[in-house]
C-alpha positions as CSV (number, residue, x, y, z in Angstrom):
1,M,-3.2,19.3,-19.0
2,P,-4.7,15.5,-18.8
3,M,-5.9,14.4,-16.1
4,L,-4.3,11.0,-15.1
5,K,-6.8,8.6,-13.4
6,Q,-4.3,7.4,-10.1
7,D,-6.5,4.7,-7.8
8,G,-3.2,3.4,-6.0
9,V,-0.5,4.3,-3.7
10,A,2.6,2.5,-3.8
11,V,5.6,3.0,-0.7
12,P,8.6,1.3,-0.3
13,A,8.9,-0.8,2.8
14,A,12.4,1.0,3.6
15,R,10.4,4.2,3.7
16,L,8.5,3.0,6.7
17,E,9.7,2.5,10.3
18,E,9.2,-0.9,11.6
19,R,6.3,0.1,14.1
20,F,4.4,0.5,10.9
21,F,4.3,-3.1,10.6
22,S,3.3,-3.6,13.8
23,L,-0.5,-4.1,14.5
24,G,-0.4,-3.3,17.8
25,S,1.5,0.0,17.5
26,R,-1.5,1.6,15.8
27,F,0.9,3.6,14.0
28,A,-0.4,2.9,10.1
29,G,-4.1,2.6,10.8
30,E,-4.7,6.3,10.4
31,P,-3.1,7.1,7.3
32,M,-4.2,4.0,6.0
33,Q,-7.9,4.8,6.2
34,K,-7.2,8.3,5.0
35,V,-5.9,6.6,1.6
36,V,-9.2,4.2,1.5
37,N,-11.2,7.0,1.8
38,Y,-10.2,9.1,-0.9
39,R,-10.6,5.0,-3.0
40,L,-7.0,4.3,-3.4
41,K,-5.7,1.2,-3.0
42,P,-2.2,1.2,-0.6
43,A,0.5,-1.2,-1.4
44,V,3.8,-1.3,0.2
45,G,6.3,-3.0,-1.4
46,G,9.5,-5.2,0.4
47,K,6.8,-6.7,2.5
48,S,4.2,-9.9,1.1
49,N,0.5,-11.1,2.7
50,R,-2.7,-11.4,1.2
51,S,-5.5,-9.0,1.5
52,D,-7.9,-7.0,-0.5
53,H,-7.8,-3.6,1.0
54,M,-4.0,-2.9,1.2
55,W,-1.8,-4.8,-0.5
56,F,2.2,-5.8,1.0
57,V,4.6,-7.3,-2.1
58,P,7.6,-8.3,-2.5
59,D,9.0,-6.2,-5.2
60,L,7.9,-4.1,-7.8
61,D,6.6,-6.6,-10.1
62,A,5.0,-8.2,-8.4
63,L,2.7,-4.9,-7.4
64,L,2.1,-5.0,-11.3
65,G,1.1,-8.3,-11.3
66,V,-1.6,-7.7,-8.5
67,R,-2.4,-5.2,-10.7
68,S,-2.7,-6.6,-14.3
69,S,-5.2,-9.3,-12.3
């Protein structure tokens, strides 16, 4: 079975608890750090901002646009 190169992880925002998006809660820090440690780019669909380490995109089409640039 051929191996596929995986360099990112996308999660719909609707699947995450609201405290994930609150920096003060520190709820996202540990799991996101583990993803980055494996040299993967995490992306959350349904939110939007500008970042180099973790992408928050409004939808899957926007993520595909970021990935192709």
